[in-house]
C-alpha positions as CSV (number, residue, x, y, z in Angstrom):
1,M,-119.1,-105.5,-51.8
2,S,-119.6,-104.4,-55.4
3,G,-121.2,-101.2,-56.5
4,E,-120.6,-97.6,-55.5
5,T,-119.4,-96.5,-52.1
6,L,-120.9,-93.7,-49.9
7,F,-118.1,-92.2,-47.8
8,V,-117.1,-89.3,-45.6
9,L,-113.5,-88.3,-44.7
10,G,-112.1,-85.3,-43.0
11,A,-111.1,-84.0,-39.6
12,T,-113.1,-82.5,-36.8
13,H,-112.6,-80.9,-33.4
14,H,-112.9,-84.3,-31.8
15,T,-109.4,-85.3,-32.9
16,A,-107.8,-82.2,-34.4
17,P,-106.7,-79.4,-32.1
18,I,-107.2,-75.8,-33.3
19,E,-103.6,-75.5,-34.5
20,V,-104.2,-78.4,-36.8
21,R,-107.7,-77.3,-37.9
22,E,-106.3,-73.9,-39.0
23,R,-103.8,-75.7,-41.2
24,L,-106.7,-77.8,-42.7
25,S,-109.1,-74.9,-43.2
26,V,-109.8,-74.1,-46.8
27,P,-109.9,-70.3,-47.5
28,A,-112.8,-69.1,-49.5
29,E,-110.5,-68.0,-52.3
30,S,-109.1,-71.5,-52.8
31,A,-112.3,-73.5,-52.1
32,E,-113.5,-73.2,-55.7
33,A,-110.2,-74.5,-57.1
34,L,-110.4,-77.5,-54.7
35,R,-114.0,-78.3,-55.8
36,A,-113.0,-78.1,-59.4
37,E,-110.1,-80.5,-58.8
38,L,-112.4,-83.0,-57.1
39,A,-114.9,-82.7,-59.9
40,G,-112.2,-84.0,-62.2
41,L,-111.3,-87.0,-60.2
42,P,-112.1,-90.2,-62.1
43,G,-114.7,-92.4,-60.3
44,L,-116.0,-89.6,-57.9
45,R,-119.7,-89.6,-58.8
46,E,-121.0,-87.1,-56.3
47,F,-119.4,-85.0,-53.6
48,T,-120.1,-82.2,-51.1
49,V,-117.4,-80.3,-49.1
50,V,-118.4,-79.1,-45.6
51,S,-115.9,-76.7,-44.1
52,T,-116.4,-74.8,-40.8
53,C,-114.2,-73.7,-37.9
54,N,-114.6,-77.1,-36.3
55,R,-114.6,-79.5,-39.3
56,I,-113.5,-80.2,-42.8
57,E,-115.5,-83.1,-44.3
58,F,-115.8,-84.6,-47.8
59,Y,-119.0,-86.5,-48.4
60,G,-118.9,-88.5,-51.6
61,V,-120.3,-91.3,-53.7
62,A,-117.4,-93.2,-55.4
63,E,-117.0,-95.8,-58.0
64,N,-114.9,-97.8,-55.5
65,P,-113.3,-97.3,-52.1
66,A,-109.9,-96.3,-53.7
67,V,-111.5,-93.0,-54.9
68,A,-111.8,-91.8,-51.4
69,T,-108.0,-92.2,-51.1
70,E,-107.6,-89.9,-54.1
71,V,-109.8,-87.3,-52.5
72,Q,-107.6,-87.4,-49.4
73,R,-104.5,-87.2,-51.6
74,A,-105.8,-84.1,-53.5
75,F,-106.7,-82.4,-50.3
76,C,-103.5,-83.2,-48.4
77,T,-101.4,-82.0,-51.4
78,R,-103.2,-78.6,-51.4
79,Q,-102.9,-78.2,-47.6
80,K,-99.3,-79.4,-47.5
81,F,-100.1,-82.4,-45.2
82,T,-98.5,-85.8,-45.6
83,P,-101.1,-88.6,-45.7
84,E,-99.5,-90.1,-42.6
85,E,-99.9,-86.8,-40.7
86,F,-103.5,-86.4,-41.8
87,E,-104.4,-89.9,-40.9
88,R,-103.5,-89.1,-37.2
89,F,-106.6,-86.9,-37.1
90,R,-108.7,-88.3,-39.9
91,L,-112.4,-89.2,-39.7
92,S,-113.2,-91.9,-42.2
93,L,-116.5,-93.7,-42.5
94,A,-118.3,-95.6,-45.2
95,G,-121.8,-96.9,-45.8
96,P,-124.5,-96.5,-43.1
97,G,-121.9,-94.8,-40.7
98,V,-121.9,-91.9,-43.1
99,V,-125.7,-91.4,-42.8
100,Q,-125.6,-91.7,-39.0
101,H,-122.7,-89.1,-38.9
102,L,-124.4,-86.6,-41.1
103,L,-127.6,-86.7,-39.2
104,E,-125.7,-86.2,-35.9
105,V,-123.8,-83.2,-37.5
106,T,-126.9,-81.4,-38.8
107,A,-128.7,-82.0,-35.5
108,G,-125.8,-80.4,-33.5
109,L,-125.0,-83.6,-31.7
110,D,-121.4,-83.7,-33.1
111,S,-120.7,-80.0,-32.4
112,Q,-118.3,-78.5,-29.9
113,M,-121.3,-76.7,-28.5
114,L,-123.9,-79.4,-28.0
115,G,-127.2,-78.6,-29.7
116,E,-125.9,-75.5,-31.5
117,T,-128.0,-74.4,-34.4
118,E,-125.5,-72.7,-36.7
119,I,-124.2,-75.9,-38.1
120,L,-127.5,-76.7,-39.9
121,G,-127.2,-73.5,-41.9
122,Q,-123.5,-74.2,-42.7
123,V,-124.3,-77.7,-44.0
124,K,-127.2,-76.4,-46.0
125,E,-124.9,-73.8,-47.6
126,A,-122.3,-76.4,-48.5
127,Y,-124.9,-78.7,-50.0
128,G,-126.5,-75.9,-51.9
129,T,-123.2,-74.9,-53.4
130,A,-122.5,-78.5,-54.4
131,Q,-126.0,-79.0,-55.9
132,A,-125.9,-75.8,-57.9
133,K,-122.6,-76.9,-59.5
134,G,-123.9,-80.3,-60.4
135,H,-121.7,-82.1,-57.9
136,T,-124.5,-84.0,-56.2
137,G,-126.9,-86.7,-57.6
138,A,-129.6,-89.1,-56.5
139,V,-127.7,-90.4,-53.4
140,L,-126.4,-87.2,-51.8
141,N,-129.5,-85.3,-52.7
142,R,-131.6,-87.8,-50.8
143,V,-129.1,-88.1,-47.8
144,F,-128.7,-84.4,-47.3
145,Q,-132.4,-83.5,-47.7
146,K,-133.4,-86.2,-45.2
147,A,-130.6,-85.0,-42.8
148,F,-132.1,-81.5,-42.8
149,Q,-135.6,-83.0,-42.1
150,A,-134.2,-85.1,-39.3
151,A,-132.4,-82.1,-37.7
152,K,-135.7,-80.1,-37.6
153,H,-137.6,-83.1,-36.2
154,I,-135.0,-83.6,-33.4
155,R,-135.1,-80.0,-32.4
156,S,-138.8,-79.9,-32.3
157,H,-139.2,-83.2,-30.4
158,T,-136.3,-83.0,-27.9
159,A,-134.9,-80.3,-25.6
160,I,-131.4,-80.6,-27.1
161,T,-131.2,-76.8,-27.8
162,E,-132.6,-75.7,-24.4
163,G,-130.3,-74.0,-22.0
164,Q,-127.8,-73.6,-24.9
165,V,-124.7,-71.6,-24.0
166,S,-123.2,-69.8,-27.0
167,I,-119.6,-68.9,-27.6
168,A,-120.7,-65.2,-27.5
169,N,-122.3,-65.6,-24.1
170,V,-119.3,-67.4,-22.7
171,A,-117.1,-64.6,-23.9
172,V,-119.3,-62.0,-22.2
173,E,-119.3,-64.0,-18.9
174,L,-115.5,-64.1,-18.9
175,A,-115.3,-60.4,-19.5
176,G,-117.6,-59.8,-16.6
177,N,-115.3,-62.0,-14.4
178,I,-112.3,-59.8,-15.5
179,F,-113.8,-56.3,-15.4
180,G,-116.9,-56.7,-13.2
181,S,-119.4,-54.2,-14.6
182,L,-119.1,-53.9,-18.3
183,A,-120.7,-50.4,-18.4
184,Q,-117.3,-48.7,-18.6
185,T,-115.5,-51.2,-20.9
186,R,-114.4,-50.3,-24.4
187,I,-114.8,-53.0,-26.9
188,L,-113.2,-53.4,-30.3
189,L,-114.7,-55.8,-32.9
190,V,-112.1,-56.7,-35.5
191,G,-113.9,-58.3,-38.4
192,A,-117.5,-57.6,-39.4
193,G,-118.8,-61.1,-40.1
194,D,-121.7,-62.9,-38.5
195,I,-120.0,-64.4,-35.5
196,G,-118.4,-61.1,-34.6
197,E,-121.7,-59.3,-34.9
198,K,-123.4,-61.8,-32.6
199,T,-120.7,-61.4,-30.0
200,A,-120.9,-57.6,-30.2
201,K,-124.6,-57.8,-29.6
202,A,-124.1,-60.1,-26.7
203,F,-121.8,-57.6,-25.1
204,Q,-124.3,-54.8,-25.7
205,S,-127.1,-56.9,-24.2
206,R,-125.1,-57.0,-21.0
207,G,-124.7,-53.2,-20.9
208,A,-121.2,-53.0,-22.3
209,G,-119.9,-49.5,-22.9
210,G,-118.4,-48.1,-26.1
211,L,-118.2,-50.4,-29.2
212,T,-115.9,-49.8,-32.2
213,V,-115.8,-51.9,-35.4
214,S,-112.7,-52.4,-37.6
215,S,-112.7,-54.4,-40.8
216,R,-110.4,-54.8,-43.7
217,R,-113.3,-53.5,-45.8
218,L,-114.0,-50.0,-44.3
219,E,-117.4,-49.8,-45.9
220,R,-118.5,-53.0,-44.1
221,A,-117.1,-51.7,-40.8
222,V,-119.1,-48.4,-41.3
223,E,-122.3,-50.4,-42.2
224,L,-122.1,-52.7,-39.1
225,A,-121.1,-49.8,-36.8
226,S,-124.2,-47.9,-38.0
227,Q,-126.4,-50.9,-37.2
228,L,-124.9,-51.4,-33.8
229,G,-124.8,-47.7,-32.8
230,A,-121.0,-48.0,-32.7
231,L,-117.9,-46.2,-34.2
232,A,-115.9,-47.4,-37.2
233,L,-112.0,-47.6,-37.1
234,P,-109.9,-48.0,-40.3
235,F,-108.2,-51.3,-40.3
236,N,-104.7,-49.9,-40.8
237,L,-105.0,-47.8,-37.6
238,M,-106.2,-50.8,-35.5
239,P,-102.8,-52.1,-34.4
240,N,-101.7,-48.8,-32.9
241,R,-105.1,-48.2,-31.2
242,L,-105.3,-51.5,-29.3
243,G,-104.3,-49.9,-26.0
244,E,-107.5,-47.9,-26.0
245,F,-109.7,-51.0,-25.6
246,D,-110.4,-53.4,-22.8
247,V,-111.9,-56.2,-24.9
248,V,-110.8,-57.1,-28.4
249,V,-113.0,-59.5,-30.3
250,C,-111.3,-60.9,-33.4
251,A,-113.3,-62.7,-36.1
252,T,-111.8,-62.0,-39.5
253,S,-111.3,-64.4,-42.4
254,A,-107.6,-63.3,-42.8
255,P,-105.2,-66.1,-43.7
256,D,-102.6,-64.7,-41.2
257,V,-102.4,-63.2,-37.8
258,V,-103.9,-59.6,-37.6
259,V,-103.1,-58.9,-33.9
260,T,-99.4,-59.4,-33.4
261,L,-97.2,-59.8,-30.3
262,P,-95.4,-56.4,-30.8
263,A,-98.8,-54.6,-31.2
264,V,-100.1,-56.1,-27.9
265,K,-96.9,-55.4,-26.1
266,A,-97.1,-51.8,-27.2
267,A,-100.8,-51.7,-26.1
268,M,-99.9,-53.0,-22.6
269,H,-97.3,-50.2,-22.2
270,Q,-100.2,-47.8,-22.6
271,R,-102.3,-49.6,-20.0
272,P,-100.0,-51.6,-17.7
273,A,-102.5,-51.6,-14.8
274,R,-105.6,-52.5,-16.7
275,P,-106.2,-56.0,-18.2
276,L,-106.6,-56.6,-21.9
277,F,-109.1,-59.4,-22.9
278,L,-108.6,-60.9,-26.4
279,I,-111.3,-63.2,-27.8
280,D,-110.1,-65.0,-30.9
281,L,-113.1,-66.4,-32.8
282,A,-111.2,-66.9,-36.1
283,L,-109.8,-69.9,-37.9
284,P,-107.0,-69.6,-38.9
285,R,-106.5,-67.6,-35.6
286,D,-106.3,-63.8,-35.7
287,V,-104.2,-63.3,-32.6
288,D,-100.6,-64.4,-32.1
289,A,-100.8,-67.2,-29.4
290,A,-97.7,-65.8,-27.8
291,V,-99.6,-62.8,-26.4
292,A,-101.1,-65.1,-23.7
293,D,-97.7,-65.0,-22.0
294,L,-97.9,-61.3,-21.4
295,Q,-98.7,-59.9,-18.0
296,N,-102.3,-58.9,-17.6
297,V,-103.3,-60.2,-21.0
298,F,-106.1,-62.8,-21.3
299,L,-106.5,-64.7,-24.5
300,Y,-109.2,-67.2,-25.3
301,N,-109.7,-69.0,-28.7
302,L,-112.6,-71.1,-30.0
303,D,-111.4,-74.3,-28.2
304,D,-111.0,-72.5,-24.9
305,L,-114.5,-71.0,-25.0
306,A,-116.0,-74.3,-26.1
307,K,-114.4,-76.1,-23.1
308,I,-116.0,-73.6,-20.7
309,A,-119.3,-74.0,-22.4
310,E,-119.2,-77.8,-22.1
311,Q,-119.2,-77.4,-18.3
312,N,-122.7,-76.0,-18.7
313,R,-124.2,-78.7,-20.8
314,A,-125.8,-80.7,-18.0
315,A,-129.3,-79.3,-18.8
316,R,-129.1,-81.0,-22.2
317,E,-127.2,-84.1,-21.3
318,A,-130.3,-86.1,-20.6
319,E,-131.6,-85.4,-24.1
320,I,-128.5,-86.9,-25.9
321,G,-129.8,-90.5,-25.6
322,K,-133.2,-89.5,-26.9
323,C,-131.7,-87.7,-29.8
324,R,-129.4,-90.6,-30.7
325,A,-132.3,-93.0,-30.7
326,L,-134.3,-90.8,-33.1
327,I,-131.2,-90.4,-35.3
328,A,-130.5,-94.2,-35.4
329,E,-134.0,-94.9,-36.4
330,R,-134.0,-92.4,-39.2
331,A,-130.4,-93.3,-40.3
332,T,-131.4,-96.9,-40.7
333,S,-134.4,-96.1,-42.8
334,L,-132.4,-93.6,-44.9
335,W,-129.6,-96.1,-45.5
336,R,-132.2,-98.7,-46.8
337,Q,-133.3,-96.0,-49.3
338,V,-129.9,-95.3,-50.8
339,E,-128.2,-98.7,-50.4
340,G,-130.0,-100.1,-53.5
341,R,-128.9,-97.2,-55.6
342,L,-125.3,-97.6,-54.5
343,Q,-125.4,-101.3,-55.5
344,G,-126.8,-100.5,-58.9
345,G,-130.5,-100.8,-58.2
346,S,-133.2,-98.3,-59.1
347,P,-132.3,-94.7,-58.4
348,A,-133.2,-93.3,-55.0
349,E,-136.2,-91.1,-55.1
350,G,-134.7,-87.6,-54.8
351,L,-136.2,-84.2,-54.1
352,P,-136.4,-81.9,-57.1
353,Q,-133.1,-80.5,-58.3
354,G,-132.5,-76.9,-57.2
355,K,-134.6,-77.1,-54.0
356,V,-132.9,-76.9,-50.6
357,E,-135.4,-77.4,-47.8
358,S,-135.6,-74.5,-45.5
């Protein structure tokens, strides 16, 4: 088929385990360089990069299918992946399959946590960045804007988000199983970002005891601690103070491990008879996976918590078929709108530049 190609390639939690996804994750400090490199690729007309804990996806409009291969090559080179290794986990779609996939992603149907709502904001942010930098055009503007509309429609016309079990709530339930009442537990939040804050609030809502916040930026730790009625702990003191806490929630954006095996061993010498519950919500992971082998240490990462949450998805299972039917109808209509543009017809009617629908 002649004309331009709409494509998506990447890797998600469906095929790539957490140890692979952390190698594929693009740190914020290098994301801009990656986008600049892609912007310079010949034949790549439009593109948007969606990067979360559970996926790295490149949506693009290319002069021909070979351009997608160049996008993959550029990404693999940066992440030190061979093409053969990447293709074991790769998601690769073209044409109408891209539209269907994006609508399912924004609606929360493709998430580890079925029906979760955070993904819509993450995709909006990715698209907003691409649009602001001039990396999108008539096709992606239309596809992403319509995907956002579809996500809102599905949430308001189905029960896909009802009975939702969040990662934070699963973590709190597990802590209750380990310690019983949480009133006397001491909780350390390492990292002062959004997911850590939500988890801390979930613990507080269940009557958890003392809460302490530690962050690489002390001013941010103090700010969040003030909001939560908690204490702040300087980050450099955190490793030697682990033994004082029962639950440690790790959610930093650090490129390397911040809770090491020696630090946890030392902590358990201080508290041999009392369990230590480590919740690693970061990607790349914050906690050395080897600590799970220590006596009386319980370590759960994002994939572990998502598996537990999936056992509680029965309340929303019946809504999946309804959601997919709505998405299929909208995806077909949207593909008809952009197909002519890709084949060299009149431009797709786009929403005004600079507007991201709320």
